[in-house]
VEXDOMI-172960 format. One record per residue (C-alpha): x, y, z. Coordinates in nm, 4 decimals. Each point is the difference from the previous one (the first is absolute). Layout:
<recs>
<rec x="X" y="Y" z="Z"/>
...
</recs>
This chain:
<recs>
<rec x="-0.0010" y="0.0006" z="0.0004"/>
<rec x="0.1519" y="0.3413" z="-0.1013"/>
<rec x="0.0749" y="0.2407" z="0.2890"/>
<rec x="-0.2754" y="0.2375" z="-0.1117"/>
<rec x="-0.2546" y="-0.2786" z="0.0013"/>
<rec x="0.1306" y="-0.1176" z="0.3337"/>
<rec x="-0.0499" y="0.3515" z="0.1491"/>
<rec x="-0.3544" y="0.0348" z="-0.1347"/>
<rec x="-0.0812" y="-0.3593" z="0.0931"/>
<rec x="0.1084" y="0.0701" z="0.3565"/>
<rec x="-0.2117" y="0.3138" z="0.0209"/>
<rec x="-0.3048" y="-0.1747" z="-0.1470"/>
<rec x="0.0450" y="-0.2880" z="0.2454"/>
<rec x="0.0077" y="0.2417" z="0.2881"/>
<rec x="-0.3079" y="0.1787" z="-0.1399"/>
<rec x="-0.1899" y="-0.3273" z="-0.0315"/>
<rec x="0.0815" y="-0.1015" z="0.3593"/>
<rec x="-0.1270" y="0.3404" z="0.1246"/>
<rec x="-0.3087" y="-0.0308" z="-0.2212"/>
<rec x="-0.1012" y="-0.3383" z="0.1458"/>
<rec x="0.0866" y="0.1204" z="0.3456"/>
<rec x="-0.2395" y="0.2859" z="-0.0397"/>
<rec x="-0.2831" y="-0.2417" z="-0.0813"/>
<rec x="0.0740" y="-0.2315" z="0.2925"/>
<rec x="0.0814" y="0.2317" z="0.2954"/>
<rec x="-0.3656" y="0.0117" z="0.0995"/>
<rec x="-0.0853" y="-0.3559" z="-0.1156"/>
<rec x="-0.0054" y="-0.1620" z="0.3466"/>
<rec x="-0.2251" y="0.2606" z="0.1569"/>
<rec x="-0.2398" y="0.0766" z="-0.2910"/>
<rec x="-0.2768" y="-0.2387" z="0.1087"/>
<rec x="0.0076" y="0.1055" z="0.3700"/>
<rec x="0.0111" y="0.3654" z="-0.1156"/>
<rec x="-0.3100" y="-0.0536" z="-0.2137"/>
<rec x="-0.1812" y="-0.1505" z="0.3024"/>
<rec x="0.1017" y="0.2976" z="0.2145"/>
<rec x="-0.1739" y="0.2208" z="-0.2606"/>
<rec x="-0.3180" y="-0.2067" z="0.0343"/>
<rec x="0.0320" y="-0.2647" z="-0.2732"/>
<rec x="-0.1777" y="-0.3321" z="0.0542"/>
<rec x="0.1668" y="-0.3254" z="-0.1049"/>
<rec x="-0.1602" y="-0.0014" z="-0.3427"/>
<rec x="0.1272" y="0.3525" z="-0.0661"/>
<rec x="0.3478" y="-0.0986" z="0.1262"/>
<rec x="0.0044" y="-0.2734" z="-0.2599"/>
<rec x="-0.0965" y="0.2352" z="-0.2803"/>
<rec x="0.2605" y="0.2559" z="0.1096"/>
<rec x="0.2742" y="-0.2583" z="-0.0011"/>
<rec x="-0.1153" y="-0.1434" z="-0.3251"/>
<rec x="-0.0293" y="0.3325" z="-0.1877"/>
<rec x="0.3802" y="-0.0011" z="-0.0313"/>
<rec x="-0.0133" y="-0.3165" z="-0.2129"/>
<rec x="-0.3037" y="0.1151" z="-0.2045"/>
<rec x="0.1679" y="0.3017" z="-0.1554"/>
<rec x="0.3099" y="-0.2054" z="-0.0646"/>
<rec x="-0.1983" y="-0.2673" z="-0.1791"/>
<rec x="-0.1696" y="0.2659" z="-0.2180"/>
<rec x="0.3038" y="0.2074" z="-0.0852"/>
<rec x="0.3041" y="-0.2324" z="-0.0245"/>
<rec x="-0.0590" y="-0.1154" z="-0.3555"/>
<rec x="-0.1033" y="0.3423" z="-0.1388"/>
<rec x="0.2969" y="0.1736" z="0.1653"/>
<rec x="0.2352" y="-0.2679" z="-0.1384"/>
<rec x="-0.1408" y="0.0325" z="-0.3476"/>
<rec x="0.0208" y="0.3800" z="0.0114"/>
<rec x="0.3572" y="-0.0045" z="0.1257"/>
<rec x="0.0979" y="-0.2372" z="-0.2840"/>
<rec x="-0.1954" y="0.2015" z="-0.2575"/>
<rec x="0.1545" y="0.3314" z="0.0970"/>
<rec x="0.3402" y="-0.1507" z="0.0814"/>
<rec x="0.0138" y="0.1813" z="0.3377"/>
<rec x="0.0320" y="-0.1363" z="0.3548"/>
<rec x="0.1549" y="0.2785" z="0.2080"/>
<rec x="-0.3065" y="0.2302" z="-0.0073"/>
<rec x="-0.2195" y="-0.2902" z="0.1131"/>
<rec x="0.2466" y="-0.0871" z="0.2795"/>
<rec x="-0.0079" y="0.3668" z="0.1150"/>
<rec x="-0.3818" y="-0.0051" z="-0.0202"/>
<rec x="0.0014" y="-0.3019" z="0.2330"/>
<rec x="0.1973" y="0.1833" z="0.2656"/>
<rec x="-0.2206" y="0.3080" z="-0.0324"/>
<rec x="-0.3204" y="-0.2049" z="0.0329"/>
<rec x="0.1410" y="-0.1920" z="0.2944"/>
<rec x="0.0729" y="0.3394" z="0.1701"/>
<rec x="-0.3524" y="0.1320" z="-0.0629"/>
<rec x="-0.1555" y="-0.3284" z="0.1146"/>
<rec x="0.1979" y="-0.0021" z="0.3244"/>
<rec x="-0.0889" y="0.3604" z="0.0821"/>
<rec x="-0.3628" y="-0.0669" z="-0.0791"/>
<rec x="-0.0079" y="-0.3046" z="0.2321"/>
<rec x="0.1572" y="0.2093" z="0.2759"/>
<rec x="-0.2684" y="0.2674" z="-0.0396"/>
<rec x="-0.2906" y="-0.2493" z="-0.0444"/>
<rec x="-0.2850" y="0.0326" z="0.2477"/>
<rec x="-0.2401" y="-0.2685" z="-0.1269"/>
<rec x="0.0357" y="-0.3610" z="-0.1214"/>
<rec x="-0.1220" y="0.1121" z="-0.3453"/>
<rec x="0.2900" y="0.2456" z="-0.0292"/>
<rec x="0.2445" y="-0.2724" z="0.1088"/>
<rec x="-0.1395" y="-0.2248" z="-0.2742"/>
<rec x="0.0579" y="0.2497" z="-0.2786"/>
<rec x="0.3460" y="0.0999" z="0.1055"/>
<rec x="0.1014" y="-0.3603" z="0.0466"/>
<rec x="-0.1295" y="-0.0676" z="-0.3547"/>
<rec x="0.2201" y="0.2893" z="-0.1150"/>
<rec x="0.3062" y="-0.1665" z="0.1490"/>
<rec x="-0.0874" y="-0.3026" z="-0.2131"/>
<rec x="0.0352" y="0.2270" z="-0.3015"/>
<rec x="0.3526" y="0.0823" z="0.1205"/>
<rec x="0.0796" y="-0.3741" z="0.0368"/>
<rec x="-0.1213" y="-0.0637" z="-0.3542"/>
<rec x="0.2814" y="0.2199" z="-0.1349"/>
<rec x="0.2468" y="-0.2705" z="0.1137"/>
<rec x="-0.0416" y="-0.1664" z="-0.3361"/>
<rec x="0.1892" y="0.2938" z="-0.1595"/>
<rec x="0.2635" y="0.0240" z="0.2745"/>
<rec x="0.0881" y="-0.3665" z="-0.0155"/>
<rec x="0.0477" y="0.0097" z="-0.3817"/>
<rec x="0.2084" y="0.3161" z="0.0347"/>
<rec x="0.2275" y="-0.1691" z="0.2558"/>
<rec x="0.0467" y="-0.3027" z="-0.2325"/>
<rec x="0.1031" y="0.2447" z="-0.2780"/>
<rec x="0.3271" y="0.0658" z="0.1819"/>
<rec x="0.0915" y="-0.3683" z="-0.0322"/>
<rec x="0.1003" y="-0.1904" z="-0.3161"/>
<rec x="-0.2487" y="-0.2655" z="-0.1055"/>
<rec x="0.2236" y="-0.2839" z="0.1206"/>
<rec x="-0.0322" y="0.1398" z="0.3602"/>
<rec x="-0.3780" y="0.0340" z="-0.0056"/>
<rec x="-0.0333" y="-0.2439" z="0.2897"/>
<rec x="0.2298" y="0.2081" z="0.2103"/>
<rec x="-0.2090" y="0.3094" z="-0.0773"/>
<rec x="-0.3161" y="-0.1831" z="0.1018"/>
<rec x="0.1589" y="-0.1239" z="0.3210"/>
<rec x="0.1131" y="0.3521" z="0.0836"/>
<rec x="-0.3536" y="0.1361" z="-0.0599"/>
<rec x="-0.1492" y="-0.2646" z="0.2348"/>
<rec x="0.2716" y="0.0778" z="0.2663"/>
<rec x="-0.0695" y="0.3750" z="-0.0165"/>
<rec x="-0.3737" y="-0.0577" z="0.0332"/>
<rec x="0.0588" y="-0.2235" z="0.3049"/>
<rec x="0.2449" y="0.2496" z="0.1500"/>
<rec x="-0.2566" y="0.2830" z="-0.0288"/>
<rec x="-0.2685" y="-0.2265" z="0.1537"/>
<rec x="0.2119" y="-0.1086" z="0.2924"/>
<rec x="0.1280" y="0.3521" z="0.0640"/>
<rec x="-0.3462" y="0.1504" z="-0.0232"/>
<rec x="-0.1899" y="-0.2510" z="0.2158"/>
<rec x="0.2654" y="-0.0109" z="0.2728"/>
<rec x="0.0104" y="0.3787" z="0.0254"/>
<rec x="-0.3769" y="0.0585" z="-0.0272"/>
<rec x="-0.0945" y="-0.1733" z="0.3247"/>
<rec x="0.2717" y="0.1763" z="0.1904"/>
<rec x="-0.1024" y="0.3396" z="-0.1360"/>
<rec x="-0.3668" y="-0.0597" z="0.0934"/>
<rec x="0.1023" y="-0.1219" z="0.3467"/>
<rec x="0.1972" y="0.3203" z="0.0681"/>
<rec x="-0.1780" y="0.2756" z="-0.1879"/>
<rec x="-0.3525" y="-0.1265" z="-0.0708"/>
<rec x="-0.1987" y="-0.1574" z="-0.2778"/>
<rec x="0.0569" y="0.2724" z="-0.2570"/>
<rec x="0.3800" y="0.0099" z="0.0338"/>
<rec x="0.0659" y="-0.2973" z="-0.2408"/>
<rec x="-0.1999" y="0.1687" z="-0.2735"/>
<rec x="0.1888" y="0.3266" z="0.0280"/>
<rec x="0.3335" y="-0.1821" z="0.0025"/>
<rec x="-0.1141" y="-0.1960" z="-0.3044"/>
<rec x="-0.0699" y="0.3205" z="-0.1809"/>
<rec x="0.3572" y="0.1215" z="0.0795"/>
<rec x="0.1501" y="-0.3288" z="-0.1190"/>
<rec x="-0.1985" y="0.0257" z="-0.3265"/>
<rec x="0.1308" y="0.3519" z="-0.0519"/>
<rec x="0.3600" y="-0.1228" z="0.0480"/>
<rec x="-0.0656" y="-0.2814" z="-0.2453"/>
<rec x="-0.1237" y="0.2460" z="-0.2581"/>
<rec x="0.3038" y="0.2225" z="0.0467"/>
<rec x="0.2346" y="-0.3009" z="-0.0537"/>
<rec x="-0.1885" y="-0.1301" z="-0.3050"/>
<rec x="0.0059" y="0.3449" z="-0.1543"/>
<rec x="0.3827" y="-0.0264" z="-0.0225"/>
<rec x="-0.0202" y="-0.3233" z="-0.2072"/>
<rec x="0.0216" y="-0.0051" z="-0.3788"/>
<rec x="-0.2104" y="-0.2301" z="-0.2130"/>
<rec x="0.2116" y="-0.3041" z="-0.1097"/>
<rec x="0.0539" y="0.0299" z="-0.3780"/>
<rec x="-0.0534" y="-0.3744" z="-0.0493"/>
<rec x="-0.3742" y="0.0413" z="0.0577"/>
<rec x="-0.0441" y="0.2167" z="-0.3042"/>
<rec x="0.0157" y="-0.3042" z="-0.2308"/>
<rec x="-0.2416" y="-0.2113" z="0.1997"/>
<rec x="-0.2894" y="-0.1286" z="-0.2056"/>
<rec x="-0.3221" y="0.0896" z="0.1867"/>
<rec x="-0.2487" y="-0.2761" z="0.0668"/>
<rec x="-0.3614" y="0.0370" z="-0.1088"/>
<rec x="-0.3187" y="-0.0696" z="0.1989"/>
<rec x="-0.0746" y="-0.2754" z="-0.2497"/>
<rec x="0.3234" y="-0.1721" z="0.0797"/>
<rec x="-0.0732" y="0.0116" z="0.3706"/>
<rec x="-0.3455" y="-0.1452" z="-0.0541"/>
<rec x="0.1624" y="-0.2678" z="-0.2178"/>
<rec x="0.2414" y="-0.0939" z="0.2744"/>
<rec x="-0.2962" y="-0.0600" z="0.2347"/>
<rec x="-0.0812" y="-0.3076" z="-0.2094"/>
<rec x="0.3044" y="-0.1767" z="0.1435"/>
<rec x="-0.1191" y="-0.2503" z="0.2548"/>
<rec x="0.3202" y="0.0306" z="0.2026"/>
<rec x="-0.0081" y="0.3767" z="0.0095"/>
<rec x="-0.3672" y="0.0003" z="0.0945"/>
<rec x="0.0357" y="-0.2614" z="0.2758"/>
<rec x="0.3117" y="0.1721" z="0.1449"/>
<rec x="-0.1752" y="0.3360" z="-0.0070"/>
<rec x="-0.3100" y="-0.1355" z="0.1733"/>
<rec x="0.2158" y="-0.1710" z="0.2639"/>
<rec x="0.1841" y="0.3304" z="0.0578"/>
<rec x="-0.3329" y="0.1821" z="0.0266"/>
<rec x="-0.1162" y="-0.2400" z="0.2727"/>
<rec x="0.3314" y="0.0367" z="0.1783"/>
<rec x="-0.0408" y="0.3791" z="-0.0026"/>
<rec x="-0.3593" y="-0.0475" z="0.1125"/>
<rec x="0.1245" y="-0.1652" z="0.3224"/>
<rec x="0.3107" y="0.2133" z="0.0511"/>
<rec x="-0.1696" y="0.3371" z="-0.0426"/>
<rec x="-0.3059" y="-0.0986" z="0.2044"/>
<rec x="0.2144" y="-0.1217" z="0.2915"/>
<rec x="0.3233" y="0.2012" z="-0.0056"/>
<rec x="-0.1506" y="0.3299" z="-0.1087"/>
<rec x="-0.3320" y="-0.0209" z="0.1785"/>
<rec x="-0.1075" y="-0.2517" z="0.2573"/>
<rec x="0.3266" y="-0.1223" z="0.1594"/>
<rec x="0.0718" y="0.3505" z="0.1321"/>
<rec x="-0.3561" y="0.0219" z="0.1319"/>
<rec x="0.0329" y="-0.3387" z="0.1674"/>
<rec x="0.3385" y="0.0991" z="0.1417"/>
<rec x="-0.1610" y="0.3117" z="0.1407"/>
<rec x="-0.2633" y="-0.2154" z="0.1723"/>
<rec x="0.2830" y="-0.1856" z="0.1697"/>
<rec x="0.1307" y="0.3307" z="0.1390"/>
<rec x="0.2693" y="0.0736" z="-0.2569"/>
<rec x="0.1440" y="0.3526" z="0.0021"/>
<rec x="0.0438" y="0.1941" z="-0.3259"/>
<rec x="0.3678" y="-0.0953" z="0.0054"/>
<rec x="-0.0890" y="-0.3702" z="0.0324"/>
<rec x="-0.2450" y="0.0359" z="-0.2902"/>
<rec x="0.3011" y="0.1052" z="-0.2053"/>
<rec x="0.1942" y="-0.3048" z="0.1023"/>
<rec x="-0.2858" y="-0.2384" z="-0.0766"/>
<rec x="-0.0011" y="0.1311" z="-0.3533"/>
<rec x="0.3768" y="0.0326" z="-0.0401"/>
<rec x="0.0778" y="-0.3595" z="0.0888"/>
<rec x="-0.2386" y="-0.1150" z="-0.2716"/>
<rec x="0.1920" y="0.1962" z="-0.2589"/>
<rec x="0.3340" y="-0.1206" z="0.1349"/>
<rec x="-0.1260" y="-0.3576" z="-0.0215"/>
<rec x="-0.1301" y="0.0671" z="-0.3456"/>
<rec x="0.3341" y="0.1282" z="-0.1197"/>
<rec x="0.1833" y="-0.2911" z="0.1574"/>
<rec x="-0.2325" y="-0.2500" z="-0.1641"/>
<rec x="0.0502" y="0.1676" z="-0.3370"/>
<rec x="0.3769" y="-0.0028" z="0.0434"/>
<rec x="0.0012" y="-0.3731" z="0.0675"/>
<rec x="-0.2194" y="-0.0940" z="-0.2942"/>
<rec x="0.2898" y="-0.0908" z="-0.2288"/>
<rec x="0.1476" y="-0.2454" z="0.2522"/>
<rec x="-0.3385" y="-0.1433" z="0.1010"/>
<rec x="-0.1114" y="-0.0584" z="-0.3635"/>
<rec x="0.3203" y="-0.1949" z="-0.0632"/>
<rec x="-0.0456" y="-0.2168" z="0.3081"/>
<rec x="-0.3793" y="-0.0447" z="0.0099"/>
<rec x="-0.1174" y="0.0791" z="-0.3500"/>
<rec x="-0.2635" y="0.2583" z="-0.0904"/>
<rec x="-0.3050" y="-0.2076" z="0.0925"/>
<rec x="0.1213" y="-0.1029" z="0.3451"/>
<rec x="0.1065" y="0.3511" z="0.0815"/>
<rec x="-0.3355" y="0.1426" z="-0.1104"/>
<rec x="-0.1882" y="-0.2571" z="0.2072"/>
<rec x="0.2176" y="0.0635" z="0.3028"/>
<rec x="-0.0360" y="0.3755" z="-0.0246"/>
<rec x="-0.3765" y="-0.0263" z="-0.0327"/>
<rec x="-0.0264" y="-0.2293" z="0.2983"/>
<rec x="0.2020" y="0.2488" z="0.2105"/>
<rec x="-0.2393" y="0.2739" z="-0.1105"/>
<rec x="-0.2995" y="-0.2129" z="0.0990"/>
<rec x="0.1358" y="-0.0940" z="0.3405"/>
<rec x="0.1237" y="0.3430" z="0.1010"/>
<rec x="-0.3171" y="0.1735" z="-0.1142"/>
<rec x="-0.2286" y="-0.2540" z="0.1690"/>
<rec x="0.1936" y="0.0348" z="0.3258"/>
<rec x="-0.0420" y="0.3798" z="0.0395"/>
<rec x="-0.3419" y="-0.0037" z="0.1772"/>
<rec x="0.1438" y="-0.2454" z="0.2554"/>
<rec x="0.3080" y="0.2177" z="0.0685"/>
<rec x="-0.0067" y="0.1495" z="0.3468"/>
<rec x="0.3076" y="0.2235" z="-0.0008"/>
<rec x="0.1594" y="0.2619" z="-0.2183"/>
<rec x="0.3354" y="-0.1812" z="0.0049"/>
<rec x="-0.1552" y="-0.3229" z="-0.1278"/>
<rec x="-0.1835" y="0.1998" z="-0.2687"/>
<rec x="0.3334" y="0.1522" z="-0.1109"/>
<rec x="0.1408" y="-0.3572" z="-0.0363"/>
<rec x="-0.3023" y="-0.1116" z="-0.1999"/>
<rec x="0.0297" y="0.2933" z="-0.2423"/>
<rec x="0.3712" y="-0.0651" z="-0.0543"/>
<rec x="-0.0800" y="-0.3568" z="-0.0906"/>
<rec x="-0.2841" y="0.1131" z="-0.2287"/>
<rec x="0.2415" y="0.2316" z="-0.1798"/>
<rec x="0.2377" y="-0.2891" z="-0.0573"/>
<rec x="-0.2796" y="-0.2058" z="-0.1544"/>
<rec x="-0.1383" y="0.2737" z="-0.2199"/>
<rec x="0.3417" y="0.1270" z="-0.0942"/>
<rec x="0.1045" y="-0.3414" z="-0.1254"/>
<rec x="-0.3064" y="-0.0276" z="-0.2273"/>
<rec x="-0.0204" y="0.3418" z="-0.1672"/>
<rec x="0.3339" y="-0.0093" z="-0.1884"/>
<rec x="-0.0814" y="-0.3504" z="-0.1354"/>
<rec x="-0.3370" y="0.1244" z="-0.1226"/>
<rec x="0.1688" y="0.2979" z="-0.1627"/>
<rec x="0.2426" y="-0.2355" z="-0.1766"/>
<rec x="-0.2758" y="-0.2312" z="-0.1098"/>
<rec x="-0.2035" y="0.2865" z="-0.1410"/>
<rec x="0.2641" y="0.0733" z="-0.2678"/>
<rec x="0.1582" y="-0.3462" z="-0.0295"/>
<rec x="-0.1395" y="-0.0615" z="-0.3505"/>
<rec x="0.0107" y="0.3582" z="-0.1251"/>
<rec x="0.2575" y="0.1226" z="-0.2437"/>
<rec x="0.2330" y="0.2783" z="0.1226"/>
<rec x="-0.1749" y="0.2707" z="-0.1973"/>
<rec x="-0.3359" y="-0.0807" z="0.1531"/>
<rec x="0.0936" y="-0.0301" z="0.3642"/>
<rec x="-0.0633" y="0.3617" z="0.0965"/>
<rec x="-0.3526" y="-0.0155" z="-0.1325"/>
<rec x="-0.0666" y="-0.3357" z="0.1664"/>
<rec x="0.1338" y="0.1379" z="0.3296"/>
<rec x="-0.2331" y="0.2959" z="-0.0316"/>
<rec x="-0.2946" y="-0.2402" z="-0.0300"/>
<rec x="0.1296" y="-0.1997" z="0.3029"/>
<rec x="0.0329" y="0.3130" z="0.2139"/>
<rec x="-0.3412" y="0.1269" z="-0.0947"/>
<rec x="-0.1677" y="-0.3268" z="0.0994"/>
<rec x="0.1676" y="-0.0235" z="0.3353"/>
<rec x="-0.1048" y="0.3637" z="0.0599"/>
<rec x="-0.3534" y="-0.1194" z="-0.0109"/>
<rec x="0.0810" y="-0.2320" z="0.2948"/>
<rec x="0.1366" y="0.2928" z="0.1916"/>
<rec x="-0.3399" y="0.1689" z="-0.0283"/>
<rec x="-0.2394" y="-0.2946" z="0.0355"/>
<rec x="0.1872" y="-0.1560" z="0.2937"/>
<rec x="-0.0365" y="0.2735" z="0.2557"/>
<rec x="-0.3370" y="0.1229" z="-0.1311"/>
<rec x="-0.1629" y="-0.3439" z="0.0311"/>
<rec x="0.1768" y="-0.0674" z="0.3284"/>
<rec x="-0.1386" y="0.3220" z="0.1429"/>
<rec x="-0.3512" y="-0.1146" z="-0.0794"/>
<rec x="0.0704" y="-0.3376" z="0.1652"/>
<rec x="0.1481" y="0.1629" z="0.3085"/>
<rec x="-0.2949" y="0.2375" z="0.0284"/>
<rec x="-0.2475" y="-0.2899" z="-0.0046"/>
<rec x="0.1847" y="-0.2834" z="0.1762"/>
<rec x="0.2963" y="0.1599" z="0.1783"/>
<rec x="0.3711" y="0.0341" z="-0.0744"/>
<rec x="0.0631" y="-0.3743" z="0.0390"/>
<rec x="-0.2012" y="-0.0620" z="-0.3174"/>
<rec x="0.2645" y="0.1974" z="-0.1957"/>
<rec x="0.2694" y="-0.2457" z="0.0981"/>
<rec x="-0.2089" y="-0.3100" z="-0.0508"/>
<rec x="-0.0960" y="0.1167" z="-0.3510"/>
<rec x="0.3604" y="0.1041" z="-0.0619"/>
<rec x="0.1185" y="-0.3485" z="0.0841"/>
<rec x="-0.2508" y="-0.1455" z="-0.2463"/>
<rec x="0.1139" y="0.2368" z="-0.2729"/>
<rec x="0.3588" y="-0.0996" z="0.0746"/>
<rec x="-0.0916" y="-0.3544" z="-0.0971"/>
<rec x="-0.1167" y="0.1429" z="-0.3303"/>
<rec x="0.3375" y="0.1657" z="-0.0414"/>
<rec x="0.1670" y="-0.3366" z="0.0336"/>
<rec x="-0.2374" y="-0.1766" z="-0.2383"/>
<rec x="0.0254" y="0.2604" z="-0.2795"/>
<rec x="0.3773" y="0.0289" z="0.0471"/>
<rec x="0.0368" y="-0.3763" z="-0.0390"/>
<rec x="-0.2161" y="0.0059" z="-0.3096"/>
<rec x="0.2162" y="0.2787" z="-0.1477"/>
<rec x="0.3198" y="-0.1958" z="0.0723"/>
<rec x="-0.1535" y="-0.3070" z="-0.1673"/>
<rec x="-0.0386" y="0.1720" z="-0.3354"/>
<rec x="0.2761" y="-0.1464" z="-0.2144"/>
<rec x="-0.0519" y="0.1889" z="-0.3254"/>
<rec x="-0.2213" y="0.2580" z="-0.1649"/>
<rec x="-0.1135" y="-0.1186" z="-0.3423"/>
<rec x="0.0108" y="0.2685" z="-0.2699"/>
<rec x="-0.3170" y="0.0135" z="-0.2038"/>
<rec x="-0.0682" y="0.2596" z="-0.2617"/>
<rec x="-0.2318" y="0.2670" z="0.1338"/>
<rec x="-0.0291" y="-0.1603" z="0.3405"/>
<rec x="0.3409" y="-0.0390" z="0.1667"/>
<rec x="0.2670" y="0.2639" z="-0.0205"/>
<rec x="0.2522" y="-0.1415" z="0.2472"/>
<rec x="0.2681" y="-0.2436" z="-0.0914"/>
<rec x="0.2595" y="-0.1666" z="0.2230"/>
<rec x="0.3093" y="0.2188" z="0.0547"/>
<rec x="0.3279" y="-0.1631" z="-0.0812"/>
<rec x="0.1040" y="-0.2339" z="0.2779"/>
<rec x="-0.1606" y="-0.0506" z="0.3378"/>
<rec x="-0.0408" y="0.3138" z="0.2112"/>
<rec x="0.0661" y="-0.0214" z="0.3661"/>
<rec x="-0.1834" y="0.2724" z="0.1969"/>
<rec x="0.2329" y="0.2373" z="0.1775"/>
</recs>
């Protein structure tokens, strides 16, 4: 990598970490904050889910627009600006309805990640694409861990609104850093995908099954981590700082599980790893209502993160396993849009269940959905080839077997 690219790549990496940090500083306390403002459990679910709804709607259009115009930096800057506005709006909110709309706005910010990730990859030669993807995942996790660990401490010391105001400051810093970055010239020659191509890729059984499994995984993760685990922890007497740790350990476990995927796939194989990860998700979700202490809950969430973190990278790899190189960005856009639906439906439906049958119903249903994750993931891993038929199938096996990273 040339020194100029290295410099801009470093700045963009820092900007990405700050961007994700701004979206996750208030993540552990959002659901309790909404309850303080008078939200019932159904409204809490809708508030948490609104973040995924706007992502599901906007990720593909934003990706297509960025490819069509050949620009990524303005969209990355827009993401930081929208994150700032959303955080300030959440801090100033006085009703659950206002929290809903500003949380949905932060989902718009998260949707711009599709441009930032492609921009980051542009600083790497094609042969190092995997390294670029790994760096993007690491930066996302770093922002999440930094944000969630700081958010609880901020709320514990300075009140519920402090994490939102700090998030706005972090988003501003992220925008300042990204503004110093130049667009990588290699992206100018990138052939933009079309909406028709993305719809065509949806005909792949493996892509569809992997995307649906990821959507169910996000259903469970968003409903629990972002919504009803913090509320349950609060019922056990957790302080705002402890709410931060309950969330942080899940992301740490998630990152560790993802980091170990390469080794685990070689030793266990994809199917056994997917089955094991799903069973860990089932057990740790089912056990939450029987957990009587915050410390035990922290242990359960760390284990859940390991299980979910070991599944998600495999699903991502499976989603593009039989896609030619030039079609992988479009296929990944479809994959991300589908799992964004799970991020909305999970907490929204769980809120209705909690409002009618209590918080325990969220974890019992989450355990059932986790079984579905395992089933669909196993089916996706069982697809051996995608037949190419004129007018019906557009995906063909890539050269050589692809091991998910």
